[in-house]
N, CA, C, O and the ligand as a Tripos MOL2 file, in Angstrom:
@<TRIPOS>MOLECULE
protein
  273   271    69     0     0
PROTEIN
NO_CHARGES

@<TRIPOS>ATOM
      1 N           0.7870   -1.2960    0.0090 N.3       1 MET1
      2 CA          0.0060   -0.0910   -0.0390 C.3       1 MET1
      3 C           0.9020    1.1410    0.0170 C.2       1 MET1
      4 O           1.7820    1.2750    0.8670 O.2       1 MET1
      5 N           0.6140    2.0900   -0.9920 N.am      2 ASP2
      6 CA          1.5560    3.1060   -0.9000 C.3       2 ASP2
      7 C           0.5520    4.4020   -1.2830 C.2       2 ASP2
      8 O           0.8120    5.2390   -2.1470 O.2       2 ASP2
      9 N          -0.5380    4.3770   -0.5230 N.am      3 SER3
     10 CA         -1.4770    5.7150   -0.9160 C.3       3 SER3
     11 C          -1.4690    6.5360    0.0760 C.2       3 SER3
     12 O          -2.5010    6.6250    0.7410 O.2       3 SER3
     13 N          -0.5330    7.1870    0.3580 N.am      4 LEU4
     14 CA         -0.1970    8.1460    1.3190 C.3       4 LEU4
     15 C          -0.5130    9.7020    0.8890 C.2       4 LEU4
     16 O          -0.6160   10.6440    1.6750 O.2       4 LEU4
     17 N          -0.6190    9.7460   -0.2860 N.am      5 GLU5
     18 CA         -0.8510   11.0870   -0.6250 C.3       5 GLU5
     19 C          -1.9260   11.9620   -0.2250 C.2       5 GLU5
     20 O          -1.7930   13.1800   -0.1050 O.2       5 GLU5
     21 N          -3.0250   11.3020   -0.0140 N.am      6 ARG6
     22 CA         -4.3620   11.9650    0.5740 C.3       6 ARG6
     23 C          -5.1560   11.2670    1.5160 C.2       6 ARG6
     24 O          -6.2420   10.7660    1.2270 O.2       6 ARG6
     25 N          -4.5380   11.2170    2.8460 N.am      7 ALA7
     26 CA         -5.1710   10.6390    3.8590 C.3       7 ALA7
     27 C          -6.0580   11.7150    4.2310 C.2       7 ALA7
     28 O          -5.6470   12.8710    4.3380 O.2       7 ALA7
     29 N          -7.3730   11.3500    4.4510 N.am      8 PRO8
     30 CA         -8.4570   12.3230    5.1170 C.3       8 PRO8
     31 C          -8.1480   12.4880    6.5040 C.2       8 PRO8
     32 O          -8.0210   11.5590    7.3010 O.2       8 PRO8
     33 N          -8.0210   13.8340    6.7870 N.am      9 ARG9
     34 CA         -7.8800   14.0520    8.2850 C.3       9 ARG9
     35 C          -8.7370   15.1500    8.5440 C.2       9 ARG9
     36 O          -8.5580   16.2230    7.9670 O.2       9 ARG9
     37 N          -9.8220   14.9480    9.5090 N.am     10 VAL10
     38 CA        -10.7620   15.8180    9.6810 C.3      10 VAL10
     39 C         -10.7640   16.3220   11.0820 C.2      10 VAL10
     40 O         -11.0540   15.4030   11.8490 O.2      10 VAL10
     41 N         -10.5760   17.2920   11.6080 N.am     11 GLY11
     42 CA        -10.5140   17.7540   13.0230 C.3      11 GLY11
     43 C          -9.2030   17.8000   13.6040 C.2      11 GLY11
     44 O          -9.0670   18.2770   14.7310 O.2      11 GLY11
     45 N          -8.4100   17.4420   13.0820 N.am     12 GLY12
     46 CA         -7.0320   17.1240   13.4970 C.3      12 GLY12
     47 C          -6.2520   18.7820   12.9300 C.2      12 GLY12
     48 O          -6.7060   19.5870   12.1160 O.2      12 GLY12
     49 N          -5.0680   18.8350   13.6600 N.am     13 ALA13
     50 CA         -4.1880   20.0460   13.2460 C.3      13 ALA13
     51 C          -3.5460   19.6250   11.7940 C.2      13 ALA13
     52 O          -2.8760   18.6120   11.5960 O.2      13 ALA13
     53 N          -3.8970   20.6240   10.8190 N.am     14 SER14
     54 CA         -3.4240   20.2900    9.5220 C.3      14 SER14
     55 C          -2.9250   21.4480    8.9530 C.2      14 SER14
     56 O          -3.4290   22.5300    9.2560 O.2      14 SER14
     57 N          -1.8610   21.3630    8.0500 N.am     15 ALA15
     58 CA         -1.4970   22.4220    7.6010 C.3      15 ALA15
     59 C          -1.9400   22.5780    6.2070 C.2      15 ALA15
     60 O          -1.5790   23.5220    5.5050 O.2      15 ALA15
     61 N          -2.5610   21.8360    5.8980 N.am     16 LYS16
     62 CA         -3.4100   21.9690    4.6710 C.3      16 LYS16
     63 C          -4.6380   22.9390    4.6670 C.2      16 LYS16
     64 O          -5.4870   22.8850    5.5570 O.2      16 LYS16
     65 N          -4.6980   23.8300    3.6270 N.am     17 PRO17
     66 CA         -5.7960   24.7520    3.4790 C.3      17 PRO17
     67 C          -6.9990   24.1460    3.3540 C.2      17 PRO17
     68 O          -7.2380   23.3140    2.4790 O.2      17 PRO17
     69 N          -7.8460   24.5440    4.2520 N.am     18 LEU18
     70 CA         -9.3520   23.8690    3.9320 C.3      18 LEU18
     71 C         -10.0060   25.1290    3.3710 C.2      18 LEU18
     72 O          -9.6410   26.2810    3.6040 O.2      18 LEU18
     73 N         -11.0910   24.7200    2.5500 N.am     19 HIS19
     74 CA        -12.0650   25.6530    2.1280 C.3      19 HIS19
     75 C         -13.1440   25.9090    2.8810 C.2      19 HIS19
     76 O         -13.5940   24.9130    3.4470 O.2      19 HIS19
     77 N         -13.7490   26.9980    3.0870 N.am     20 LEU20
     78 CA        -14.9610   27.1480    3.8500 C.3      20 LEU20
     79 C         -16.0690   27.3270    2.7070 C.2      20 LEU20
     80 O         -15.8930   27.7160    1.5530 O.2      20 LEU20
     81 N         -17.1380   26.9780    3.2730 N.am     21 CYS21
     82 CA        -18.3600   26.9980    2.3590 C.3      21 CYS21
     83 C         -19.0820   28.4260    2.6080 C.2      21 CYS21
     84 O         -19.5210   28.8800    3.6650 O.2      21 CYS21
     85 N         -19.0690   29.0620    1.1550 N.am     22 PRO22
     86 CA        -19.5170   30.6040    1.3060 C.3      22 PRO22
     87 C         -20.8560   30.6420    1.8710 C.2      22 PRO22
     88 O         -21.1860   31.6880    2.4290 O.2      22 PRO22
     89 N         -21.5740   29.8050    1.8280 N.am     23 ASN23
     90 CA        -22.9670   29.8930    2.1410 C.3      23 ASN23
     91 C         -23.2130   29.6190    3.6820 C.2      23 ASN23
     92 O         -23.9590   30.4100    4.2600 O.2      23 ASN23
     93 N         -22.7200   28.6910    4.3210 N.am     24 CYS24
     94 CA        -22.7350   28.3790    5.8550 C.3      24 CYS24
     95 C         -21.4820   28.3720    6.5940 C.2      24 CYS24
     96 O         -21.5710   28.3490    7.8210 O.2      24 CYS24
     97 N         -20.3320   28.3890    6.0580 N.am     25 ALA25
     98 CA        -18.9580   28.4940    6.4940 C.3      25 ALA25
     99 C         -18.6500   27.1670    7.1970 C.2      25 ALA25
    100 O         -18.0400   27.1710    8.2660 O.2      25 ALA25
    101 N         -19.0190   26.1500    6.6770 N.am     26 ALA26
    102 CA        -18.7200   24.9090    7.1730 C.3      26 ALA26
    103 C         -17.3760   24.4540    6.2890 C.2      26 ALA26
    104 O         -17.1260   24.9020    5.1700 O.2      26 ALA26
    105 N         -16.5230   23.4320    7.0380 N.am     27 TYR27
    106 CA        -15.3140   23.1280    6.1920 C.3      27 TYR27
    107 C         -15.7700   22.2510    5.2530 C.2      27 TYR27
    108 O         -16.6890   21.4710    5.5020 O.2      27 TYR27
    109 N         -15.1420   22.3090    4.0510 N.am     28 VAL28
    110 CA        -15.4810   21.3780    3.0100 C.3      28 VAL28
    111 C         -13.8470   20.8770    2.6020 C.2      28 VAL28
    112 O         -12.9100   21.6470    2.3940 O.2      28 VAL28
    113 N         -13.8130   19.7070    2.5660 N.am     29 VAL29
    114 CA        -12.5390   18.9350    2.4670 C.3      29 VAL29
    115 C         -12.3550   18.5270    0.9760 C.2      29 VAL29
    116 O         -11.3500   18.7410    0.2980 O.2      29 VAL29
    117 N         -13.3730   17.9690    0.6260 N.am     30 ALA30
    118 CA        -12.9300   17.3730   -0.7530 C.3      30 ALA30
    119 C         -13.6700   17.9350   -1.9190 C.2      30 ALA30
    120 O         -14.8710   18.2020   -1.8660 O.2      30 ALA30
    121 N         -12.9750   18.0950   -2.9030 N.am     31 ALA31
    122 CA        -13.7110   18.4060   -4.1240 C.3      31 ALA31
    123 C         -14.5730   17.3310   -4.8720 C.2      31 ALA31
    124 O         -14.2790   16.1500   -4.6920 O.2      31 ALA31
    125 N         -15.4810   17.6150   -5.5900 N.am     32 ILE32
    126 CA        -16.2540   16.5170   -6.1080 C.3      32 ILE32
    127 C         -15.9010   16.4320   -7.5900 C.2      32 ILE32
    128 O         -16.1470   15.4050   -8.2220 O.2      32 ILE32
    129 N         -15.3320   17.4870   -8.1470 N.am     33 TRP33
    130 CA        -14.7290   17.6070   -9.6390 C.3      33 TRP33
    131 C         -13.6270   18.4620   -9.5700 C.2      33 TRP33
    132 O         -13.5180   19.4480   -8.8410 O.2      33 TRP33
    133 N         -12.6600   17.9420  -10.5290 N.am     34 SER34
    134 CA        -11.3440   18.7020  -10.8070 C.3      34 SER34
    135 C         -11.2750   18.7210  -12.2330 C.2      34 SER34
    136 O         -11.4050   17.6750  -12.8680 O.2      34 SER34
    137 N         -11.0870   19.7920  -12.7770 N.am     35 GLU35
    138 CA        -11.0080   19.9130  -14.2210 C.3      35 GLU35
    139 C          -9.7610   20.5620  -14.4930 C.2      35 GLU35
    140 O          -9.4790   21.5440  -13.8060 O.2      35 GLU35
    141 N          -8.9700   20.1780  -15.3790 N.am     36 ARG36
    142 CA         -7.7050   20.7870  -15.7050 C.3      36 ARG36
    143 C          -8.0220   21.7020  -16.9550 C.2      36 ARG36
    144 O          -8.4320   21.3020  -18.0440 O.2      36 ARG36
    145 N          -7.7440   23.0490  -16.5760 N.am     37 VAL37
    146 CA         -8.0830   24.1670  -17.5730 C.3      37 VAL37
    147 C          -6.9770   24.4220  -18.6490 C.2      37 VAL37
    148 O          -7.1720   24.7330  -19.8240 O.2      37 VAL37
    149 N          -5.7550   24.2270  -18.0080 N.am     38 SER38
    150 CA         -4.6180   24.5030  -18.8640 C.3      38 SER38
    151 C          -3.4440   23.9880  -18.0670 C.2      38 SER38
    152 O          -3.5900   23.4870  -16.9520 O.2      38 SER38
    153 N          -2.1190   24.1420  -18.7480 N.am     39 ASP39
    154 CA         -1.2490   23.4030  -18.1060 C.3      39 ASP39
    155 C          -0.9560   23.7780  -16.6050 C.2      39 ASP39
    156 O          -0.3020   22.9930  -15.9180 O.2      39 ASP39
    157 N          -1.4410   25.0030  -16.0620 N.am     40 ARG40
    158 CA         -1.1280   25.3860  -14.8740 C.3      40 ARG40
    159 C          -2.3220   26.0690  -14.0740 C.2      40 ARG40
    160 O          -2.2430   26.9530  -13.2200 O.2      40 ARG40
    161 N          -3.3770   25.4680  -14.5420 N.am     41 CYS41
    162 CA         -4.5730   25.9250  -13.8960 C.3      41 CYS41
    163 C          -5.6420   24.7140  -13.6210 C.2      41 CYS41
    164 O          -6.0960   24.0100  -14.5230 O.2      41 CYS41
    165 N          -5.9190   24.6040  -12.4590 N.am     42 VAL42
    166 CA         -7.1350   23.5190  -12.3260 C.3      42 VAL42
    167 C          -8.1770   24.0010  -11.5500 C.2      42 VAL42
    168 O          -8.0970   24.6250  -10.4920 O.2      42 VAL42
    169 N          -9.3050   23.6100  -12.2550 N.am     43 ARG43
    170 CA        -10.6780   24.0450  -11.4950 C.3      43 ARG43
    171 C         -11.1970   23.0310  -10.6330 C.2      43 ARG43
    172 O         -11.3800   21.8780  -11.0240 O.2      43 ARG43
    173 N         -11.4610   23.4590   -9.3690 N.am     44 ASN44
    174 CA        -11.9530   22.4760   -8.6320 C.3      44 ASN44
    175 C         -13.4640   22.8250   -8.1600 C.2      44 ASN44
    176 O         -13.7530   23.9810   -7.8530 O.2      44 ASN44
    177 N         -14.2720   21.9320   -8.1240 N.am     45 ILE45
    178 CA        -15.8100   22.1990   -7.8060 C.3      45 ILE45
    179 C         -15.9820   21.5710   -6.3140 C.2      45 ILE45
    180 O         -15.6460   20.4420   -5.9570 O.2      45 ILE45
    181 N         -16.4160   22.3000   -5.7590 N.am     46 TRP46
    182 CA        -16.8750   21.8720   -4.2880 C.3      46 TRP46
    183 C         -18.2330   21.8120   -3.9390 C.2      46 TRP46
    184 O         -19.0630   22.6200   -4.3570 O.2      46 TRP46
    185 N         -18.5060   20.7870   -3.1140 N.am     47 CYS47
    186 CA        -19.8400   20.6210   -2.6550 C.3      47 CYS47
    187 C         -19.8840   20.6340   -0.9880 C.2      47 CYS47
    188 O         -19.2660   19.8520   -0.2670 O.2      47 CYS47
    189 N         -20.6500   21.5730   -0.6060 N.am     48 CYS48
    190 CA        -20.6210   21.6970    1.0560 C.3      48 CYS48
    191 C         -21.6670   20.1950    1.5240 C.2      48 CYS48
    192 O         -22.8150   20.0050    1.1230 O.2      48 CYS48
    193 N         -21.0090   19.4300    2.3020 N.am     49 GLU49
    194 CA        -22.0390   18.4340    2.9530 C.3      49 GLU49
    195 C         -22.8630   18.8950    3.7870 C.2      49 GLU49
    196 O         -23.8890   18.2680    4.0510 O.2      49 GLU49
    197 N         -22.5520   20.1600    4.4000 N.am     50 ALA50
    198 CA        -23.6660   20.6750    5.4010 C.3      50 ALA50
    199 C         -24.8130   21.2920    4.7980 C.2      50 ALA50
    200 O         -25.9190   21.0680    5.2920 O.2      50 ALA50
    201 N         -24.6930   22.0850    3.7360 N.am     51 CYS51
    202 CA        -25.9230   22.6960    3.2860 C.3      51 CYS51
    203 C         -26.0410   22.1690    1.7140 C.2      51 CYS51
    204 O         -27.1710   22.3340    1.2560 O.2      51 CYS51
    205 N         -25.2510   21.6710    0.9630 N.am     52 GLY52
    206 CA        -25.2720   21.3740   -0.4290 C.3      52 GLY52
    207 C         -24.9480   22.4440   -1.3610 C.2      52 GLY52
    208 O         -25.1740   22.2980   -2.5620 O.2      52 GLY52
    209 N         -24.4420   23.4890   -0.9010 N.am     53 PHE53
    210 CA        -23.9770   24.5360   -1.7230 C.3      53 PHE53
    211 C         -22.8130   24.2110   -2.4650 C.2      53 PHE53
    212 O         -21.8190   23.7860   -1.8770 O.2      53 PHE53
    213 N         -22.8310   24.3800   -3.8050 N.am     54 GLU54
    214 CA        -21.6640   24.1750   -4.7010 C.3      54 GLU54
    215 C         -20.9980   25.5170   -4.9480 C.2      54 GLU54
    216 O         -21.6160   26.5810   -4.9900 O.2      54 GLU54
    217 N         -19.8880   25.4010   -5.0820 N.am     55 PHE55
    218 CA        -18.8710   26.5310   -5.4720 C.3      55 PHE55
    219 C         -17.5720   25.9600   -6.1180 C.2      55 PHE55
    220 O         -17.2190   24.7820   -6.0550 O.2      55 PHE55
    221 N         -17.0400   26.7830   -6.6300 N.am     56 GLU56
    222 CA        -15.5890   26.3450   -7.5150 C.3      56 GLU56
    223 C         -14.3780   27.3060   -7.1310 C.2      56 GLU56
    224 O         -14.4570   28.4690   -6.7340 O.2      56 GLU56
    225 N         -13.3560   26.6160   -7.3220 N.am     57 THR57
    226 CA        -12.0820   27.7780   -7.1520 C.3      57 THR57
    227 C         -11.1110   27.1920   -8.1670 C.2      57 THR57
    228 O         -11.0730   26.0180   -8.5360 O.2      57 THR57
    229 N         -10.4090   28.0990   -8.5200 N.am     58 SER58
    230 CA         -9.2950   27.7460   -9.4200 C.3      58 SER58
    231 C          -7.8560   27.8300   -8.7970 C.2      58 SER58
    232 O          -7.4920   28.7950   -8.1250 O.2      58 SER58
    233 N          -7.0760   26.7540   -9.0720 N.am     59 ALA59
    234 CA         -5.8170   26.6320   -8.3300 C.3      59 ALA59
    235 C          -4.7710   26.8490   -9.3740 C.2      59 ALA59
    236 O          -4.8950   26.1390  -10.3720 O.2      59 ALA59
    237 N          -3.7780   27.6720   -9.3520 N.am     60 TYR60
    238 CA         -2.6520   27.9290  -10.2010 C.3      60 TYR60
    239 C          -1.5830   27.4070   -9.6940 C.2      60 TYR60
    240 O          -1.1560   27.7360   -8.5870 O.2      60 TYR60
    241 N          -0.9640   26.4250  -10.5440 N.am     61 ILE61
    242 CA          0.4450   25.8650  -10.3440 C.3      61 ILE61
    243 C           1.4540   26.5890  -10.7030 C.2      61 ILE61
    244 O           1.6780   26.8610  -11.8830 O.2      61 ILE61
    245 N           2.2060   27.0000   -9.6800 N.am     62 PRO62
    246 CA          3.4970   27.8520   -9.8870 C.3      62 PRO62
    247 C           4.4050   27.3760  -10.8030 C.2      62 PRO62
    248 O           4.2320   26.1650  -10.9370 O.2      62 PRO62
    249 N           5.3350   27.8120  -11.5230 N.am     63 VAL63
    250 CA          6.1160   27.4510  -12.4000 C.3      63 VAL63
    251 C           7.4380   27.0640  -11.7710 C.2      63 VAL63
    252 O           8.1720   27.8700  -11.1980 O.2      63 VAL63
    253 N           7.6620   25.9160  -11.9020 N.am     64 LYS64
    254 CA          8.8790   25.4620  -11.1740 C.3      64 LYS64
    255 C          10.3650   26.2560  -11.9310 C.2      64 LYS64
    256 O          10.7640   26.2010  -13.0940 O.2      64 LYS64
    257 N          10.8450   26.8660  -10.9120 N.am     65 PRO65
    258 CA         12.2290   27.5550  -11.4130 C.3      65 PRO65
    259 C          13.3390   26.3950  -11.8340 C.2      65 PRO65
    260 O          13.5340   25.3240  -11.2600 O.2      65 PRO65
    261 N          13.9780   26.9020  -12.9580 N.am     66 ILE66
    262 CA         14.7440   25.7870  -13.2200 C.3      66 ILE66
    263 C          16.0720   26.1180  -12.5210 C.2      66 ILE66
    264 O          16.6930   27.1660  -12.6980 O.2      66 ILE66
    265 N          16.4830   25.0040  -11.6170 N.am     67 SER67
    266 CA         17.6560   25.0970  -10.9260 C.3      67 SER67
    267 C          18.7310   24.6010  -11.6770 C.2      67 SER67
    268 O          18.9560   23.4000  -11.5240 O.2      67 SER67
    269 N          19.4220   25.1950  -12.4200 N.am     68 ASN68
    270 CA         20.6710   24.8210  -13.1260 C.3      68 ASN68
    271 C          21.7520   25.4830  -12.8870 C.2      68 ASN68
    272 O          22.7980   25.1860  -13.4640 O.2      68 ASN68
    273 ZN        -22.3840   24.9600    3.3090 Zn       69 ZN69
@<TRIPOS>BOND
     1     1     2 1
     2     2     3 1
     3     3     4 2
     4     3     5 am
     5     5     6 1
     6     6     7 1
     7     7     8 2
     8     7     9 am
     9     9    10 1
    10    10    11 1
    11    11    12 2
    12    11    13 am
    13    13    14 1
    14    14    15 1
    15    15    16 2
    16    15    17 am
    17    17    18 1
    18    18    19 1
    19    19    20 2
    20    19    21 am
    21    21    22 1
    22    22    23 1
    23    23    24 2
    24    23    25 am
    25    25    26 1
    26    26    27 1
    27    27    28 2
    28    27    29 am
    29    29    30 1
    30    30    31 1
    31    31    32 2
    32    31    33 am
    33    33    34 1
    34    34    35 1
    35    35    36 2
    36    35    37 am
    37    37    38 1
    38    38    39 1
    39    39    40 2
    40    39    41 am
    41    41    42 1
    42    42    43 1
    43    43    44 2
    44    43    45 am
    45    45    46 1
    46    46    47 1
    47    47    48 2
    48    47    49 am
    49    49    50 1
    50    50    51 1
    51    51    52 2
    52    51    53 am
    53    53    54 1
    54    54    55 1
    55    55    56 2
    56    55    57 am
    57    57    58 1
    58    58    59 1
    59    59    60 2
    60    59    61 am
    61    61    62 1
    62    62    63 1
    63    63    64 2
    64    63    65 am
    65    65    66 1
    66    66    67 1
    67    67    68 2
    68    67    69 am
    69    69    70 1
    70    70    71 1
    71    71    72 2
    72    71    73 am
    73    73    74 1
    74    74    75 1
    75    75    76 2
    76    75    77 am
    77    77    78 1
    78    78    79 1
    79    79    80 2
    80    79    81 am
    81    81    82 1
    82    82    83 1
    83    83    84 2
    84    83    85 am
    85    85    86 1
    86    86    87 1
    87    87    88 2
    88    87    89 am
    89    89    90 1
    90    90    91 1
    91    91    92 2
    92    91    93 am
    93    93    94 1
    94    94    95 1
    95    95    96 2
    96    95    97 am
    97    97    98 1
    98    98    99 1
    99    99   100 2
   100    99   101 am
   101   101   102 1
   102   102   103 1
   103   103   104 2
   104   103   105 am
   105   105   106 1
   106   106   107 1
   107   107   108 2
   108   107   109 am
   109   109   110 1
   110   110   111 1
   111   111   112 2
   112   111   113 am
   113   113   114 1
   114   114   115 1
   115   115   116 2
   116   115   117 am
   117   117   118 1
   118   118   119 1
   119   119   120 2
   120   119   121 am
   121   121   122 1
   122   122   123 1
   123   123   124 2
   124   123   125 am
   125   125   126 1
   126   126   127 1
   127   127   128 2
   128   127   129 am
   129   129   130 1
   130   130   131 1
   131   131   132 2
   132   131   133 am
   133   133   134 1
   134   134   135 1
   135   135   136 2
   136   135   137 am
   137   137   138 1
   138   138   139 1
   139   139   140 2
   140   139   141 am
   141   141   142 1
   142   142   143 1
   143   143   144 2
   144   143   145 am
   145   145   146 1
   146   146   147 1
   147   147   148 2
   148   147   149 am
   149   149   150 1
   150   150   151 1
   151   151   152 2
   152   151   153 am
   153   153   154 1
   154   154   155 1
   155   155   156 2
   156   155   157 am
   157   157   158 1
   158   158   159 1
   159   159   160 2
   160   159   161 am
   161   161   162 1
   162   162   163 1
   163   163   164 2
   164   163   165 am
   165   165   166 1
   166   166   167 1
   167   167   168 2
   168   167   169 am
   169   169   170 1
   170   170   171 1
   171   171   172 2
   172   171   173 am
   173   173   174 1
   174   174   175 1
   175   175   176 2
   176   175   177 am
   177   177   178 1
   178   178   179 1
   179   179   180 2
   180   179   181 am
   181   181   182 1
   182   182   183 1
   183   183   184 2
   184   183   185 am
   185   185   186 1
   186   186   187 1
   187   187   188 2
   188   187   189 am
   189   189   190 1
   190   190   191 1
   191   191   192 2
   192   191   193 am
   193   193   194 1
   194   194   195 1
   195   195   196 2
   196   195   197 am
   197   197   198 1
   198   198   199 1
   199   199   200 2
   200   199   201 am
   201   201   202 1
   202   202   203 1
   203   203   204 2
   204   203   205 am
   205   205   206 1
   206   206   207 1
   207   207   208 2
   208   207   209 am
   209   209   210 1
   210   210   211 1
   211   211   212 2
   212   211   213 am
   213   213   214 1
   214   214   215 1
   215   215   216 2
   216   215   217 am
   217   217   218 1
   218   218   219 1
   219   219   220 2
   220   219   221 am
   221   221   222 1
   222   222   223 1
   223   223   224 2
   224   223   225 am
   225   225   226 1
   226   226   227 1
   227   227   228 2
   228   227   229 am
   229   229   230 1
   230   230   231 1
   231   231   232 2
   232   231   233 am
   233   233   234 1
   234   234   235 1
   235   235   236 2
   236   235   237 am
   237   237   238 1
   238   238   239 1
   239   239   240 2
   240   239   241 am
   241   241   242 1
   242   242   243 1
   243   243   244 2
   244   243   245 am
   245   245   246 1
   246   246   247 1
   247   247   248 2
   248   247   249 am
   249   249   250 1
   250   250   251 1
   251   251   252 2
   252   251   253 am
   253   253   254 1
   254   254   255 1
   255   255   256 2
   256   255   257 am
   257   257   258 1
   258   258   259 1
   259   259   260 2
   260   259   261 am
   261   261   262 1
   262   262   263 1
   263   263   264 2
   264   263   265 am
   265   265   266 1
   266   266   267 1
   267   267   268 2
   268   267   269 am
   269   269   270 1
   270   270   271 1
   271   271   272 2
@<TRIPOS>SUBSTRUCTURE
     1 MET1         2 RESIDUE 1 A MET
     2 ASP2         6 RESIDUE 1 A ASP
     3 SER3        10 RESIDUE 1 A SER
     4 LEU4        14 RESIDUE 1 A LEU
     5 GLU5        18 RESIDUE 1 A GLU
     6 ARG6        22 RESIDUE 1 A ARG
     7 ALA7        26 RESIDUE 1 A ALA
     8 PRO8        30 RESIDUE 1 A PRO
     9 ARG9        34 RESIDUE 1 A ARG
    10 VAL10       38 RESIDUE 1 A VAL
    11 GLY11       42 RESIDUE 1 A GLY
    12 GLY12       46 RESIDUE 1 A GLY
    13 ALA13       50 RESIDUE 1 A ALA
    14 SER14       54 RESIDUE 1 A SER
    15 ALA15       58 RESIDUE 1 A ALA
    16 LYS16       62 RESIDUE 1 A LYS
    17 PRO17       66 RESIDUE 1 A PRO
    18 LEU18       70 RESIDUE 1 A LEU
    19 HIS19       74 RESIDUE 1 A HIS
    20 LEU20       78 RESIDUE 1 A LEU
    21 CYS21       82 RESIDUE 1 A CYS
    22 PRO22       86 RESIDUE 1 A PRO
    23 ASN23       90 RESIDUE 1 A ASN
    24 CYS24       94 RESIDUE 1 A CYS
    25 ALA25       98 RESIDUE 1 A ALA
    26 ALA26      102 RESIDUE 1 A ALA
    27 TYR27      106 RESIDUE 1 A TYR
    28 VAL28      110 RESIDUE 1 A VAL
    29 VAL29      114 RESIDUE 1 A VAL
    30 ALA30      118 RESIDUE 1 A ALA
    31 ALA31      122 RESIDUE 1 A ALA
    32 ILE32      126 RESIDUE 1 A ILE
    33 TRP33      130 RESIDUE 1 A TRP
    34 SER34      134 RESIDUE 1 A SER
    35 GLU35      138 RESIDUE 1 A GLU
    36 ARG36      142 RESIDUE 1 A ARG
    37 VAL37      146 RESIDUE 1 A VAL
    38 SER38      150 RESIDUE 1 A SER
    39 ASP39      154 RESIDUE 1 A ASP
    40 ARG40      158 RESIDUE 1 A ARG
    41 CYS41      162 RESIDUE 1 A CYS
    42 VAL42      166 RESIDUE 1 A VAL
    43 ARG43      170 RESIDUE 1 A ARG
    44 ASN44      174 RESIDUE 1 A ASN
    45 ILE45      178 RESIDUE 1 A ILE
    46 TRP46      182 RESIDUE 1 A TRP
    47 CYS47      186 RESIDUE 1 A CYS
    48 CYS48      190 RESIDUE 1 A CYS
    49 GLU49      194 RESIDUE 1 A GLU
    50 ALA50      198 RESIDUE 1 A ALA
    51 CYS51      202 RESIDUE 1 A CYS
    52 GLY52      206 RESIDUE 1 A GLY
    53 PHE53      210 RESIDUE 1 A PHE
    54 GLU54      214 RESIDUE 1 A GLU
    55 PHE55      218 RESIDUE 1 A PHE
    56 GLU56      222 RESIDUE 1 A GLU
    57 THR57      226 RESIDUE 1 A THR
    58 SER58      230 RESIDUE 1 A SER
    59 ALA59      234 RESIDUE 1 A ALA
    60 TYR60      238 RESIDUE 1 A TYR
    61 ILE61      242 RESIDUE 1 A ILE
    62 PRO62      246 RESIDUE 1 A PRO
    63 VAL63      250 RESIDUE 1 A VAL
    64 LYS64      254 RESIDUE 1 A LYS
    65 PRO65      258 RESIDUE 1 A PRO
    66 ILE66      262 RESIDUE 1 A ILE
    67 SER67      266 RESIDUE 1 A SER
    68 ASN68      270 RESIDUE 1 A ASN
    69 ZN69       273 GROUP 0 **** ****
């Protein structure tokens, strides 16, 4: 088993940014849909389990500096 990259951890101290529902301010931990918009942009669709509100965010992946 080598699936350590995304262990769900709710309620504990975590350095990961959590999204807050814009409607009811509950924590939303899992995206229901991820869409790759471009090489460096991913759009995530989130659904609040508490109230059912859906919203989306865009994540921009920074360009890695070429260390040479
Ligand atoms: Zn909500």
